[in-house]
Backbone and ligand atoms as CSV (ligand in chain L), in Angstrom:
chain,resi,resn,atom,element,x,y,z
A,1,UNK,N,N,88.047,91.793,91.816
A,1,UNK,CA,C,87.573,93.184,91.691
A,1,UNK,C,C,88.480,94.106,92.493
A,2,UNK,N,N,88.575,95.352,92.063
A,2,UNK,CA,C,89.318,96.347,92.828
A,2,UNK,C,C,88.505,96.670,94.083
A,3,UNK,N,N,89.133,96.489,95.224
A,3,UNK,CA,C,88.480,96.735,96.512
A,3,UNK,C,C,89.316,97.694,97.338
A,4,UNK,N,N,88.697,98.153,98.424
A,4,UNK,CA,C,89.434,98.882,99.461
A,4,UNK,C,C,89.269,98.150,100.776
A,5,UNK,N,N,90.282,98.270,101.624
A,5,UNK,CA,C,90.205,97.676,102.950
A,5,UNK,C,C,90.851,98.615,103.956
A,6,UNK,N,N,90.416,98.482,105.218
A,6,UNK,CA,C,90.955,99.322,106.284
A,6,UNK,C,C,92.027,98.514,107.010
A,7,UNK,N,N,93.180,99.108,107.149
A,7,UNK,CA,C,94.317,98.472,107.806
A,7,UNK,C,C,94.740,99.332,108.986
A,8,UNK,N,N,95.053,98.694,110.103
A,8,UNK,CA,C,95.585,99.425,111.262
A,8,UNK,C,C,96.915,98.789,111.660
A,9,UNK,N,N,97.956,99.595,111.728
A,9,UNK,CA,C,99.204,99.149,112.344
A,9,UNK,C,C,99.057,99.455,113.828
A,10,UNK,N,N,99.043,98.393,114.639
A,10,UNK,CA,C,98.686,98.495,116.062
A,10,UNK,C,C,99.841,99.090,116.884
A,11,UNK,N,N,99.527,99.515,118.137
A,11,UNK,CA,C,100.532,100.226,118.941
A,11,UNK,C,C,101.847,99.475,119.138
A,12,UNK,N,N,101.810,98.156,119.227
A,12,UNK,CA,C,103.089,97.446,119.455
A,12,UNK,C,C,103.986,97.537,118.226
A,13,UNK,N,N,103.392,97.489,117.035
A,13,UNK,CA,C,104.197,97.572,115.807
A,13,UNK,C,C,104.695,98.994,115.578
A,14,UNK,N,N,103.875,99.995,115.940
A,14,UNK,CA,C,104.336,101.383,115.866
A,14,UNK,C,C,105.512,101.568,116.819
A,15,UNK,N,N,105.392,101.018,118.042
A,15,UNK,CA,C,106.436,101.190,119.060
A,15,UNK,C,C,107.753,100.569,118.622
A,16,UNK,N,N,107.684,99.505,117.833
A,16,UNK,CA,C,108.945,98.866,117.399
A,16,UNK,C,C,109.401,99.379,116.030
A,17,UNK,N,N,108.851,100.536,115.629
A,17,UNK,CA,C,109.295,101.202,114.387
A,17,UNK,C,C,109.173,100.304,113.166
A,18,UNK,N,N,108.027,99.605,113.097
A,18,UNK,CA,C,107.798,98.707,111.968
A,18,UNK,C,C,106.815,99.290,110.945
A,19,UNK,N,N,106.469,100.587,111.088
A,19,UNK,CA,C,105.498,101.174,110.148
A,19,UNK,C,C,106.002,101.036,108.708
A,20,UNK,N,N,107.234,101.453,108.489
A,20,UNK,CA,C,107.765,101.428,107.128
A,20,UNK,C,C,107.841,100.023,106.558
A,21,UNK,N,N,108.283,99.088,107.361
A,21,UNK,CA,C,108.398,97.699,106.899
A,21,UNK,C,C,107.028,97.149,106.518
A,22,UNK,N,N,106.012,97.463,107.342
A,22,UNK,CA,C,104.667,96.922,107.083
A,22,UNK,C,C,104.052,97.577,105.852
A,23,UNK,N,N,104.147,98.903,105.759
A,23,UNK,CA,C,103.596,99.576,104.570
A,23,UNK,C,C,104.320,99.092,103.312
A,24,UNK,N,N,105.619,98.834,103.431
A,24,UNK,CA,C,106.381,98.332,102.288
A,24,UNK,C,C,105.862,96.989,101.795
A,25,UNK,N,N,105.464,96.145,102.718
A,25,UNK,CA,C,104.920,94.837,102.316
A,25,UNK,C,C,103.624,95.004,101.523
A,26,UNK,N,N,102.778,95.941,101.968
A,26,UNK,CA,C,101.520,96.177,101.229
A,26,UNK,C,C,101.833,96.681,99.819
A,27,UNK,N,N,102.716,97.667,99.738
A,27,UNK,CA,C,103.022,98.257,98.427
A,27,UNK,C,C,103.674,97.228,97.497
A,28,UNK,N,N,104.570,96.425,98.041
A,28,UNK,CA,C,105.235,95.389,97.236
A,28,UNK,C,C,104.213,94.400,96.683
A,29,UNK,N,N,103.149,94.151,97.458
A,29,UNK,CA,C,102.123,93.193,97.040
A,29,UNK,C,C,101.102,93.824,96.097
A,30,UNK,N,N,101.276,95.101,95.783
A,30,UNK,CA,C,100.364,95.741,94.826
A,30,UNK,C,C,99.183,96.449,95.461
A,31,UNK,N,N,99.200,96.577,96.787
A,31,UNK,CA,C,98.137,97.333,97.460
A,31,UNK,C,C,98.581,98.786,97.570
A,32,UNK,N,N,97.759,99.688,97.050
A,32,UNK,CA,C,98.100,101.107,97.084
A,32,UNK,C,C,97.560,101.746,98.351
A,33,UNK,N,N,98.366,102.604,98.975
A,33,UNK,CA,C,97.933,103.342,100.160
A,33,UNK,C,C,97.211,104.585,99.654
A,34,UNK,N,N,95.877,104.611,99.822
A,34,UNK,CA,C,95.092,105.730,99.278
A,34,UNK,C,C,94.664,106.703,100.368
A,35,UNK,N,N,94.894,106.344,101.636
A,35,UNK,CA,C,94.672,107.259,102.756
A,35,UNK,C,C,95.488,106.728,103.915
A,36,UNK,N,N,95.963,107.619,104.787
A,36,UNK,CA,C,96.717,107.186,105.960
A,36,UNK,C,C,96.675,108.285,107.002
A,37,UNK,N,N,96.607,107.864,108.255
A,37,UNK,CA,C,96.555,108.836,109.347
A,37,UNK,C,C,97.076,108.171,110.610
A,38,UNK,N,N,97.869,108.914,111.368
A,38,UNK,CA,C,98.329,108.419,112.657
A,38,UNK,C,C,97.486,109.076,113.731
A,39,UNK,N,N,97.034,108.281,114.691
A,39,UNK,CA,C,96.239,108.841,115.780
A,39,UNK,C,C,96.370,107.989,117.028
A,40,UNK,N,N,96.097,108.612,118.161
A,40,UNK,CA,C,96.058,107.903,119.429
A,40,UNK,C,C,94.584,107.849,119.825
A,41,UNK,N,N,93.983,106.675,119.730
A,41,UNK,CA,C,92.539,106.542,119.943
A,41,UNK,C,C,92.153,106.755,121.390
A,42,UNK,N,N,90.972,107.327,121.578
A,42,UNK,CA,C,90.371,107.402,122.912
A,42,UNK,C,C,89.726,106.045,123.227
A,43,UNK,N,N,89.435,105.821,124.508
A,43,UNK,CA,C,88.759,104.589,124.904
A,43,UNK,C,C,87.401,104.465,124.195
A,44,UNK,N,N,86.700,105.593,124.076
A,44,UNK,CA,C,85.390,105.598,123.425
A,44,UNK,C,C,85.516,105.195,121.950
A,45,UNK,N,N,86.532,105.748,121.294
A,45,UNK,CA,C,86.765,105.454,119.878
A,45,UNK,C,C,87.108,103.970,119.673
A,46,UNK,N,N,88.028,103.458,120.480
A,46,UNK,CA,C,88.449,102.059,120.322
A,46,UNK,C,C,87.288,101.117,120.635
A,47,UNK,N,N,86.508,101.447,121.663
A,47,UNK,CA,C,85.352,100.609,122.019
A,47,UNK,C,C,84.323,100.615,120.895
A,48,UNK,N,N,84.139,101.757,120.261
A,48,UNK,CA,C,83.177,101.853,119.151
A,48,UNK,C,C,83.692,101.082,117.934
A,49,UNK,N,N,84.991,101.208,117.660
A,49,UNK,CA,C,85.548,100.507,116.495
A,49,UNK,C,C,85.396,98.992,116.647
A,50,UNK,N,N,85.627,98.503,117.861
A,50,UNK,CA,C,85.556,97.059,118.117
A,50,UNK,C,C,84.226,96.655,118.759
A,51,UNK,N,N,83.168,97.442,118.533
A,51,UNK,CA,C,81.864,97.197,119.179
A,51,UNK,C,C,81.375,95.761,118.975
A,52,UNK,N,N,81.693,95.177,117.813
A,52,UNK,CA,C,81.236,93.813,117.510
A,52,UNK,C,C,81.804,92.803,118.509
A,53,UNK,N,N,82.929,93.147,119.161
A,53,UNK,CA,C,83.560,92.234,120.124
A,53,UNK,C,C,83.175,92.538,121.566
A,54,UNK,N,N,82.275,93.509,121.779
A,54,UNK,CA,C,81.867,93.848,123.146
A,54,UNK,C,C,81.275,92.611,123.823
A,55,UNK,N,N,81.675,92.380,125.078
A,55,UNK,CA,C,81.169,91.225,125.820
A,55,UNK,C,C,82.050,89.994,125.690
A,56,UNK,N,N,82.960,89.993,124.714
A,56,UNK,CA,C,83.856,88.841,124.597
A,56,UNK,C,C,84.961,88.945,125.655
A,57,UNK,N,N,85.527,87.796,126.052
A,57,UNK,CA,C,86.493,87.800,127.157
A,57,UNK,C,C,87.737,88.647,126.882
A,58,UNK,N,N,88.082,88.839,125.613
A,58,UNK,CA,C,89.304,89.595,125.296
A,58,UNK,C,C,89.047,91.074,125.054
A,59,UNK,N,N,87.782,91.516,125.192
A,59,UNK,CA,C,87.443,92.889,124.777
A,59,UNK,C,C,88.186,93.959,125.575
A,60,UNK,N,N,88.169,93.860,126.907
A,60,UNK,CA,C,88.800,94.912,127.717
A,60,UNK,C,C,90.297,94.988,127.454
A,61,UNK,N,N,90.930,93.817,127.372
A,61,UNK,CA,C,92.368,93.787,127.092
A,61,UNK,C,C,92.660,94.389,125.710
A,62,UNK,N,N,91.785,94.089,124.753
A,62,UNK,CA,C,91.970,94.603,123.397
A,62,UNK,C,C,91.885,96.139,123.377
A,63,UNK,N,N,90.863,96.673,124.040
A,63,UNK,CA,C,90.696,98.136,124.059
A,63,UNK,C,C,91.852,98.794,124.810
A,64,UNK,N,N,92.221,98.243,125.974
A,64,UNK,CA,C,93.359,98.795,126.729
A,64,UNK,C,C,94.606,98.858,125.845
A,65,UNK,N,N,94.841,97.787,125.116
A,65,UNK,CA,C,96.017,97.747,124.241
A,65,UNK,C,C,95.917,98.754,123.104
A,66,UNK,N,N,94.758,98.830,122.485
A,66,UNK,CA,C,94.632,99.706,121.305
A,66,UNK,C,C,94.752,101.185,121.648
A,67,UNK,N,N,94.560,101.526,122.939
A,67,UNK,CA,C,94.718,102.931,123.350
A,67,UNK,C,C,96.038,103.152,124.094
A,68,UNK,N,N,96.910,102.144,124.071
A,68,UNK,CA,C,98.179,102.248,124.811
A,68,UNK,C,C,99.205,103.111,124.087
A,69,UNK,N,N,98.951,103.453,122.841
A,69,UNK,CA,C,99.875,104.276,122.062
A,69,UNK,C,C,99.258,104.584,120.720
A,70,UNK,N,N,99.956,105.363,119.909
A,70,UNK,CA,C,99.408,105.718,118.599
A,70,UNK,C,C,99.324,104.522,117.650
A,71,UNK,N,N,98.397,104.610,116.722
A,71,UNK,CA,C,98.250,103.620,115.653
A,71,UNK,C,C,98.344,104.355,114.317
A,72,UNK,N,N,98.652,103.613,113.270
A,72,UNK,CA,C,98.647,104.156,111.908
A,72,UNK,C,C,97.529,103.461,111.150
A,73,UNK,N,N,96.508,104.220,110.782
A,73,UNK,CA,C,95.398,103.625,110.022
A,73,UNK,C,C,95.564,103.991,108.553
A,74,UNK,N,N,95.276,103.033,107.700
A,74,UNK,CA,C,95.373,103.270,106.261
A,74,UNK,C,C,94.196,102.648,105.536
A,75,UNK,N,N,93.910,103.202,104.367
A,75,UNK,CA,C,93.025,102.554,103.409
A,75,UNK,C,C,93.913,102.010,102.295
A,76,UNK,N,N,93.796,100.706,102.053
A,76,UNK,CA,C,94.556,100.037,100.994
A,76,UNK,C,C,93.607,99.735,99.844
A,77,UNK,N,N,94.073,99.946,98.634
A,77,UNK,CA,C,93.241,99.723,97.453
A,77,UNK,C,C,93.966,98.819,96.466
A,78,UNK,N,N,93.233,97.871,95.903
A,78,UNK,CA,C,93.836,97.002,94.898
A,78,UNK,C,C,92.936,95.811,94.602
A,79,UNK,N,N,93.409,94.974,93.692
A,79,UNK,CA,C,92.677,93.763,93.318
A,79,UNK,C,C,92.529,92.861,94.546
A,80,UNK,N,N,91.290,92.491,94.879
A,80,UNK,CA,C,91.032,91.615,96.034
A,80,UNK,C,C,91.737,92.114,97.294
A,81,UNK,N,N,91.642,93.411,97.552
A,81,UNK,CA,C,92.411,94.033,98.635
A,81,UNK,C,C,92.113,93.408,100.005
A,82,UNK,N,N,90.851,93.039,100.253
A,82,UNK,CA,C,90.507,92.497,101.574
A,82,UNK,C,C,91.253,91.190,101.817
A,83,UNK,N,N,91.145,90.265,100.877
A,83,UNK,CA,C,91.791,88.952,101.032
A,83,UNK,C,C,93.311,89.075,100.960
A,84,UNK,N,N,93.789,89.933,100.060
A,84,UNK,CA,C,95.238,90.087,99.902
A,84,UNK,C,C,95.862,90.627,101.190
A,85,UNK,N,N,95.199,91.630,101.772
A,85,UNK,CA,C,95.713,92.188,103.028
A,85,UNK,C,C,95.735,91.128,104.120
A,86,UNK,N,N,94.694,90.316,104.192
A,86,UNK,CA,C,94.632,89.294,105.242
A,86,UNK,C,C,95.691,88.216,105.034
A,87,UNK,N,N,95.993,87.941,103.774
A,87,UNK,CA,C,97.049,86.975,103.482
A,87,UNK,C,C,98.418,87.518,103.915
A,88,UNK,N,N,98.651,88.802,103.646
A,88,UNK,CA,C,99.945,89.409,104.008
A,88,UNK,C,C,100.080,89.502,105.532
A,89,UNK,N,N,98.954,89.738,106.233
A,89,UNK,CA,C,98.983,89.828,107.703
A,89,UNK,C,C,99.222,88.476,108.342
A,90,UNK,N,N,98.667,87.407,107.774
A,90,UNK,CA,C,98.721,86.098,108.415
A,90,UNK,C,C,97.564,85.918,109.385
A,91,UNK,N,N,97.483,84.742,109.987
A,91,UNK,CA,C,96.354,84.399,110.863
A,91,UNK,C,C,96.262,85.377,112.035
A,92,UNK,N,N,95.014,85.643,112.478
A,92,UNK,CA,C,94.764,86.573,113.597
A,92,UNK,C,C,95.541,86.151,114.831
A,93,UNK,N,N,95.547,84.844,115.094
A,93,UNK,CA,C,96.359,84.315,116.192
A,93,UNK,C,C,97.780,84.128,115.679
A,94,UNK,N,N,98.709,84.931,116.161
A,94,UNK,CA,C,100.074,84.875,115.601
A,94,UNK,C,C,100.736,83.512,115.744
A,95,UNK,N,N,100.263,82.713,116.700
A,95,UNK,CA,C,100.818,81.360,116.848
A,95,UNK,C,C,100.524,80.529,115.607
A,96,UNK,N,N,99.493,80.930,114.843
A,96,UNK,CA,C,99.119,80.202,113.626
A,96,UNK,C,C,99.482,80.948,112.353
A,97,UNK,N,N,100.168,82.079,112.498
A,97,UNK,CA,C,100.499,82.886,111.318
A,97,UNK,C,C,101.651,82.249,110.539
A,98,UNK,N,N,101.483,82.162,109.230
A,98,UNK,CA,C,102.509,81.546,108.374
A,98,UNK,C,C,103.805,82.357,108.414
A,99,UNK,N,N,104.940,81.669,108.266
A,99,UNK,CA,C,106.230,82.370,108.234
A,99,UNK,C,C,106.232,83.455,107.159
A,100,UNK,N,N,106.855,84.583,107.484
A,100,UNK,CA,C,106.952,85.660,106.507
A,100,UNK,C,C,105.786,86.624,106.511
A,101,UNK,N,N,104.733,86.312,107.288
A,101,UNK,CA,C,103.597,87.236,107.368
A,101,UNK,C,C,103.882,88.304,108.423
A,102,UNK,N,N,103.103,89.378,108.369
A,102,UNK,CA,C,103.289,90.491,109.301
A,102,UNK,C,C,103.150,90.016,110.747
A,103,UNK,N,N,102.113,89.218,110.998
A,103,UNK,CA,C,101.908,88.775,112.377
A,103,UNK,C,C,103.011,87.832,112.837
A,104,UNK,N,N,103.486,86.959,111.952
A,104,UNK,CA,C,104.589,86.071,112.334
A,104,UNK,C,C,105.821,86.895,112.706
A,105,UNK,N,N,106.020,88.006,112.011
A,105,UNK,CA,C,107.258,88.779,112.200
A,105,UNK,C,C,107.155,89.862,113.271
A,106,UNK,N,N,105.952,90.411,113.507
A,106,UNK,CA,C,105.855,91.587,114.380
A,106,UNK,C,C,104.890,91.436,115.558
A,107,UNK,N,N,104.133,90.338,115.649
A,107,UNK,CA,C,103.179,90.188,116.751
A,107,UNK,C,C,103.895,89.808,118.043
A,108,UNK,N,N,103.298,90.221,119.174
A,108,UNK,CA,C,103.794,89.836,120.495
A,108,UNK,C,C,102.821,88.918,121.218
A,109,UNK,N,N,101.548,88.929,120.818
A,109,UNK,CA,C,100.527,88.074,121.424
A,109,UNK,C,C,99.281,88.144,120.542
A,110,UNK,N,N,98.261,87.373,120.905
A,110,UNK,CA,C,96.989,87.374,120.167
A,110,UNK,C,C,96.439,88.799,120.119
A,111,UNK,N,N,96.457,89.485,121.249
A,111,UNK,CA,C,95.956,90.863,121.286
A,111,UNK,C,C,96.936,91.800,120.585
A,112,UNK,N,N,98.203,91.677,120.920
A,112,UNK,CA,C,99.240,92.545,120.321
A,112,UNK,C,C,99.732,91.913,119.022
A,113,UNK,N,N,98.792,91.755,118.078
A,113,UNK,CA,C,99.110,91.004,116.861
A,113,UNK,C,C,99.509,91.902,115.685
A,114,UNK,N,N,99.978,93.094,116.005
A,114,UNK,CA,C,100.679,93.991,115.058
A,114,UNK,C,C,99.802,94.715,114.047
A,115,UNK,N,N,98.754,94.048,113.563
A,115,UNK,CA,C,97.952,94.668,112.512
A,115,UNK,C,C,96.511,94.196,112.569
A,116,UNK,N,N,95.632,95.080,112.130
A,116,UNK,CA,C,94.232,94.728,111.926
A,116,UNK,C,C,93.903,94.941,110.460
A,117,UNK,N,N,93.042,94.083,109.913
A,117,UNK,CA,C,92.530,94.289,108.561
A,117,UNK,C,C,91.065,93.911,108.500
A,118,UNK,N,N,90.288,94.655,107.719
A,118,UNK,CA,C,88.856,94.355,107.567
A,118,UNK,C,C,88.674,92.908,107.103
A,119,UNK,N,N,87.577,92.273,107.550
A,119,UNK,CA,C,87.368,90.864,107.197
A,119,UNK,C,C,86.397,90.661,106.037
A,120,UNK,N,N,85.828,91.743,105.502
A,120,UNK,CA,C,84.944,91.628,104.334
A,120,UNK,C,C,84.839,93.002,103.676
A,121,UNK,N,N,84.474,93.050,102.404
A,121,UNK,CA,C,84.300,94.352,101.750
A,121,UNK,C,C,83.231,95.208,102.439
A,122,UNK,N,N,82.159,94.577,102.938
A,122,UNK,CA,C,81.115,95.343,103.632
A,122,UNK,C,C,81.662,95.971,104.908
A,123,UNK,N,N,82.381,95.172,105.712
A,123,UNK,CA,C,82.971,95.733,106.932
A,123,UNK,C,C,84.042,96.761,106.605
A,124,UNK,N,N,84.745,96.565,105.498
A,124,UNK,CA,C,85.757,97.544,105.094
A,124,UNK,C,C,85.116,98.907,104.879
A,125,UNK,N,N,83.971,98.945,104.234
A,125,UNK,CA,C,83.298,100.228,103.978
A,125,UNK,C,C,82.937,100.916,105.293
A,126,UNK,N,N,82.451,100.133,106.258
A,126,UNK,CA,C,82.082,100.687,107.564
A,126,UNK,C,C,83.325,101.192,108.295
A,127,UNK,N,N,84.393,100.393,108.273
A,127,UNK,CA,C,85.625,100.746,109.003
A,127,UNK,C,C,86.336,101.935,108.352
A,128,UNK,N,N,86.292,102.015,107.022
A,128,UNK,CA,C,86.899,103.158,106.328
A,128,UNK,C,C,86.146,104.436,106.695
A,129,UNK,N,N,84.821,104.380,106.706
A,129,UNK,CA,C,84.022,105.568,107.050
A,129,UNK,C,C,84.254,105.984,108.491
A,130,UNK,N,N,84.564,105.001,109.368
A,130,UNK,CA,C,84.820,105.299,110.784
A,130,UNK,C,C,86.041,106.207,110.925
A,131,UNK,N,N,87.107,105.902,110.206
A,131,UNK,CA,C,88.349,106.670,110.357
A,131,UNK,C,C,88.517,107.775,109.323
A,132,UNK,N,N,87.819,107.658,108.188
A,132,UNK,CA,C,87.970,108.654,107.129
A,132,UNK,C,C,86.594,109.145,106.682
A,133,UNK,N,N,85.855,109.799,107.600
A,133,UNK,CA,C,84.493,110.232,107.267
A,133,UNK,C,C,84.465,111.257,106.136
A,134,UNK,N,N,85.603,111.926,105.914
A,134,UNK,CA,C,85.666,112.936,104.851
A,134,UNK,C,C,85.783,112.303,103.471
A,135,UNK,N,N,85.981,110.987,103.419
A,135,UNK,CA,C,86.103,110.310,102.137
A,135,UNK,C,C,87.551,110.093,101.758
A,136,UNK,N,N,87.756,109.310,100.716
A,136,UNK,CA,C,89.089,108.891,100.278
A,136,UNK,C,C,89.201,109.141,98.781
A,137,UNK,N,N,90.276,109.797,98.375
A,137,UNK,CA,C,90.494,110.067,96.943
A,137,UNK,C,C,90.869,108.787,96.222
A,138,UNK,N,N,90.332,108.553,95.035
A,138,UNK,CA,C,90.791,107.410,94.238
A,138,UNK,C,C,92.205,107.643,93.730
A,139,UNK,N,N,92.969,106.565,93.622
A,139,UNK,CA,C,94.316,106.661,93.047
A,139,UNK,C,C,94.177,106.484,91.539
A,140,UNK,N,N,94.761,107.383,90.797
A,140,UNK,CA,C,94.639,107.271,89.338
A,140,UNK,C,C,95.928,106.778,88.695
A,141,UNK,N,N,96.963,106.604,89.485
A,141,UNK,CA,C,98.205,106.031,88.943
A,141,UNK,C,C,98.944,105.341,90.058
L,1,LIG,P1,P,91.826,92.218,115.066
L,1,LIG,O1,O,91.916,91.865,113.620
L,1,LIG,O2,O,92.232,93.591,115.446
L,1,LIG,O3,O,90.315,92.011,115.534
L,1,LIG,C1,C,89.998,91.813,116.908
L,1,LIG,C2,C,91.192,91.539,117.753
L,1,LIG,O4,O,90.967,90.947,119.021
L,1,LIG,C3,C,92.109,90.573,117.053
L,1,LIG,O5,O,92.695,91.199,115.922
L,1,LIG,C4,C,93.063,90.189,118.183
L,1,LIG,O6,O,94.120,91.103,118.311
L,1,LIG,C5,C,92.196,90.344,119.427
L,1,LIG,N1,N,91.971,89.076,120.111
L,1,LIG,C6,C,92.497,88.732,121.295
L,1,LIG,N2,N,92.085,87.533,121.668
L,1,LIG,C7,C,91.296,87.064,120.692
L,1,LIG,C8,C,90.585,85.848,120.509
L,1,LIG,N3,N,90.595,84.862,121.408
L,1,LIG,N4,N,89.882,85.722,119.360
L,1,LIG,C9,C,89.852,86.712,118.439
L,1,LIG,N5,N,90.505,87.895,118.592
L,1,LIG,C10,C,91.223,88.061,119.686
């Protein structure tokens, strides 16, 4: 089915000027960029976005990292967009990411793993509304 997913290019990948390379991989794989915005998150915003991880041992480090610089958030649309995006990103732990994936090529650590992608269509809807409350235009071509 045609789905949408929320993608974040994390501060380490932005810092190494990998935005274009990463967006190119999505487009090459048939995922259309239907919304995009660059922002530097506040601590409150990052904590709210990752609220599901509150209390976990990596939470503080994750939030500190996510507010260390600007991020590029996008909505990707396409056939099986959630799974396709996760396949292109590779495993969350970059040590386990397959060769040629975004995390294998651009991650610096488990926390600084270059990209985030929604893990289900339901979470994608929540995450898209978090960053794009005004809504997202459908792509017609
Ligand atoms: P992300 O897809 O952004 O979702 C939560 C993030 O927490 C994850 O990618 C990792 O960057 C980070 N993280 C750090 N340590 C861990 C861990 N042990 N397990 C899961 N996520 C972790």
